N, C-alpha and C positions, 0 to 999 in steps of 0.2 A: 452463738454469738460469744466473741470474747468479752471478758469483763473489763470495764475500763480501769478498774483498780489495779490491774495487772501492771507490773514495772514495764516501763519502755525499754527498748532494746536497740543498741548501737552495735553494728558489726563492722569491723575493719578486716577487709580481705588483703593479705599480703601474698601476692602471687609468687610461687617458687621458692618459698624460704626453706632452707635446709636445717632440719632439727638439730644436728650436730653444731652447726655454725651458730644457730640462734643461742643454743644453751651455752656455748662458750662466750659469746658476746655478752650474754646476761651476767655471767659470772665476772667478766672483766669490766663491767659497768658501762658498756657501750649503749645499752638499751634501758635506761632507768625507768621510763614510763611503763614499759612492758613488765619489768620486774616488779614495779610497785603493784601492778595490777595482779600479777601472779601470786604475790604474797598475800593478798586479802581475797584471793578467788581460788579457783580450781584450774587444773590443766588435764587435758584429755588427749592422749595420742590416738590419732585416727589413721586408718589405712585408706589410701586414695582409690580411685576408679581405675578401671582397666578400659581402654587405655588411660594412664595418668597424664593427661594433658589439661590445658587450661579450660577451654569451654566444656569438656566433659566433666571434669571435677566440680567446676561452679555450678554447672546445671543440676548435678546430683545434690550438691549442697542446697541449692535454693529451691528444690522441688521435693528433697527427701526420697527420690526414687532412683532406680538403677538406670544406667544409659539406655539399655534396650526399652525401658519404659517411657523414659521423657523424650527419646528420639535423637539425643544429642550424643553421637557415638565417635565423634571425631572432628577434627578441623573442617574435613570435607565429608559430606553425607551422600550416600546413594539412596534413592527412593524408588520403590517398585514402579515399574512402567516407564523409567527413563534409562536411556543408554548408560552402559557400565562407565564410560568415560565422561558422562553429563552428571556431575556432581554438584551439590549445593554447599554453601558455606554454613558450617555448624556454629557459628557465633551469633545468630540472630534468634531473637525470641519468638519469631513467628514459625520456627521450626520446633519449638517446644511443644511436646504431647502431653505435659503434666503442668500442674498449676504452680508457679513460683510463689515464694512466700509473700512478696510485696503484693501480689494479686490477692492472695488469701487475706492478707490484712485489710486491703482496700475494699474487698467484697463483705467484709464483716465491720465496716464503718470505722475503720482505724486509718490513720494517717501514715502513708509510708513514703519515704524519700530515698530516692536511689541515685547515687553519684558514680557515674563511669563503671557500672558493675557489669562483669561478663554476662552476656546472654540476657541482657535486660532490654535491649533495643531491637525492633521498634516495640513499645508497649505503651498503651494508654491506662493500664490498670495500676497506676501509682499516683499519688498525690503530687509528686514531682519527680520526674525521670530525667537526668542529664545525661546525654550522649553515652550510651553503653557500648559502643561498637567501633572504637577507633584506638589505634595506638598499638595494636598487636594483631597477631594472625594474618599479617600481610595486607590488612585492610587499609583502604583509603576512606576516610570519614566522608559520609554523604554531604556534610556541610564544610568540608575543607575545599577551598577554591584554588589554591596554589600550594604545592607541597614544599616541605623543608628542602633546601638545596644550598650549595655553595657556588658562587660565581666569582670569576677573577678577571683581572685585567694586568698585563697584556695577554696571559695565557688562555684568554677566552677562546673556547673552541666551538661552542654551539650558538654564537651570536646573540647570547642574552645580555652581554654587555657591549655597547657601541660608543664610540666617541661622538661627542655632539658640540654645539655651540655653547657660548657662555650663558650664564643666567641673567635675568633681568634684576633691576633693584639695586640698592646700595649694598656693598659687601660689608658684612659685620666688622666691627673693630677687632683688630687683631689676627685677621685671616688674610692671606695673600693667596688668591686662587692659582692653582697650577694646571688643572685638567678638569674637563666637564665630560660627562657621559650620561647614557640612559641605561637602566636596568630593566629588562622585560621578563617577568615571571609567568611561565606558561600556564594557562588554566587547565586543570586536570579534566575539565568536562568539554574541551574543546571550544569553549567561549572566548570572549574578548580577553586578551592577557592583561595582566596588572603591570603598569609602567610607573617607574620611579626615575627622578632626575637625581644625578649624582655630581657632587663637586669634590674634588680633592684639594686641599689647601695646606699652606705652611701656617703653623701657629707657633711662633717662637722656634723653639728647636724641634718641636713636634710636627708631625704630618697627620692630617685629620681628614675625614670624609663626612660630608654633609649630605643628607638624604630628605627629598621633597617630593610632593605629588607632582609639582610643576616646577619648570626651571626658574624659580624666582627666589631670591634670598629671603625675602619676607614670608615665603610659605614653608622654609625649611622645617622638617618634623624633629630632626636630631642631628647632632654632630659628634662623631665618634673618634677616638683615638685608638691605637692598637689594643686588642683584646677587651675593648669596652661593649657593653650591651646597651641597646636603646630600652627605653619604656615602650609598652605597646603603641604601634603606630596605627591609627584608624585609617581606613581606606574603604571606599565603595568598590565592589566587584561583582560580575555577572556570575550567578550560581547555575547549577546543573539544570534548572528550569528556565533559564533564560532571564531571570529577575535580578535587578540590581540589590544588592544587599550590604549592610554595614558589616565591616570585617575588621579583624586586628592581626598584627604579626609582629614580631620583634626582629631586630638585626644585630648581629655581632660582627665587628670589624676584626677579621682573623688576622689581617696584614694590611698596613697602610704604610707605604714608604714613597720618598722622592728621588732617591738616587741608586738605582733606576726608579722611576714611577712605578709603583706596584699597589694593587688593591685586590683583597680577597674578602667577600662578604658571604656571611651565612645568615640566611633568614629561616624563622619558625614557619609553620604552616600559616598560610593566610586562611583564617576560619571565621565563619559567621558569628556575629555577637548574639544573635537571636535565631530562633527557629530550630535549634538543635535540642530542644527540650520538650517536655509534655508536662505541665501546660506552660506555655511560653510567657503567659503574663505573669505567672507567679515568678519565673525565673528572673525577671527584669530587676526586682528589688535586690536579688542576691548578686546580679551582675555589678550593681553599683558598690557592693561591699567587696566582693571578691575579684572584680576585674574580669577582662576577656580570658576565655578558657586557655589554659597552657597545657598542651598535650603533645603527643608524638615523642615519646622517650626510646623508641625504637632504635637500636644501635646500627642500623644499616648504613647511615652516613660514617660512622666511625669505621665499620668494616671496609668501606670502599675507600677510605683515606680523605674523604671530603672534610671531615672534622678531626680534631685530636681529642684525647681522653678528657683533657681539661674542659673542653667545650661539651662533651657529653655529660659529664658530671654536673655543669652548670644547667643544661637542659633539665636534667632529673631534679636539680635544685628548684628551678621555676615551677616545674609540675608539683613538686611536693608542697611548695609554699601556696600554690593556688589550691590544691586540695585542702590543705589546713584552713585557708580563708573560707572557702565555700562551705566546709563542714561546720566551722564556727558559726557562719551566718545563718545557716538552716537550724542548727541545734539550739541556738540561742534566741532565734526570733519566731520559729514555726511551732505549732502545736503538734509535735510529732509523736508517733508511738513506735515506729521502726525506721531505722536510719541504717543505710548500707552505703559503704564507700570501698573502693578497690584501688590499689597501687601496684604497678607492674615492675617498678624499677629494680627490685631485688632479683626477679627472674632474669632481667636483662643482665644485672651484674654476674650471675652465675654463667649465663651463656658466654659472656665476654671473658671472664677471669677464672672459672672453675679449673679449667685444665692447668692453669699455672700453680695452682695450690694443691692439686690432687696427685700424689705419686703414682696412681694408678692410670692416669691419663697419658696418652702417647705424646701429647704436647707439654707435658709437665717439665717446667724449668725451675730448677733449685735456685738459680741466681735471681729469679723474678718473684719467687714464692712470697717473700714478705711485702714486697710492694704491692702485689696483687691482692694479698689478704688485708692489707691496709685500706686498699680501695674497696674492697667488698664491704668491711667494716663501715666505710663512710655511707655506703647506700643502706645498710641496715640501720644505721643511726638516723638517717633522714626519715626512714619509715617509722622509727620510734616517735619522731616529732609529730607525725600524724596520729599516732596513738595517743600522744599527750593531748593534742588539741581536742580530740573526740572525747577522752575520759573527762577533760576539764569542762568542755562545753556541754556534755551531756547531763552532768550534775550527778550527785552522790547516790540518787534514788534509781538511777538507771542500771541495767545490766549491760555491760560492755563486753563483746566477744571478739577476739582477735584470732584468725583462722587463716591457715594456709591450704594450698590446693593439691599439690603434687610433688612438693620436695624437689631436690637435685641430686640424689644419691644412687 
């Protein structure tokens, strides 16, 4: 058995950080929380796994075993007896053949809290485990009901936005309605879609869009001008099991105009408020403190041209702020012994921008290098905010570990 007198351990996993980049940003003052932690602690260089990929490296870290032992040997796994082209996802805990540290703690009577950590889902062997298999590896979270997407009018091509009749009720003061429509978000599980009512209005010199569950001015959830984000909007939607669930999503008005009339909306994933954790009843009080889960920082919408870089940075900002809030809530209110949280935004930053700053890369662009480096720095700085939140909330008697998985070099 572990001795209860041992120090508590909080681990922050930073996916894909590059040692040369992080060392330079430390010198330049971009990561003060990590620098302060290093100055009073120790640093240890580690060699990653073969292959050096996210699920393989984090599975080795969490179990202390080689990939051939723990069974996570890649993003896709072949298992004896299955066809060679019939492979399983390597990001799920039920493919682990070795015991992860949160299970070891749990089995020894200690409290382990795991927040969106790779290869931790599905798992019941933790005091609280929050969604460990979404936002990377090409996965759709099992608790995501509609995906992140951009829809526009009149350039609508897939029928998700259609013009409609006007809304019921009294128009709020200051708004002059110009156009009404409906937005239909396809359900990723083939269930009933999620439908919102839209109204584009003039507001003084501005043009704004109002979003509601039903076409009624009294039911409007938000009114947004160009480049503005909504707060989380609560909806009910049908999940993969055919059950109605409480969910939340945000909207950003990418463009709203009246001459000619134009509308482009981006929505974050429609994600369940509950049911994506173990144990769910323990999660509910942290939901009140942290708010609905903010995930999916995958840059695919940016690669496809559906959003711009500013919107991608804002998505990562929302995700980081949520990770900070939920980490503080757990660390300050729970009797924890082991806490683990993971962030993926630095890995995505290198996927997006590394070629522009590395002269060895075929897409290196000297004219863009400074701009790209400044953006990468922003993602590292955001990650440092998560380190700061964990260090402060864990308390001076805790051991805090900040760790990467595979580098970028």
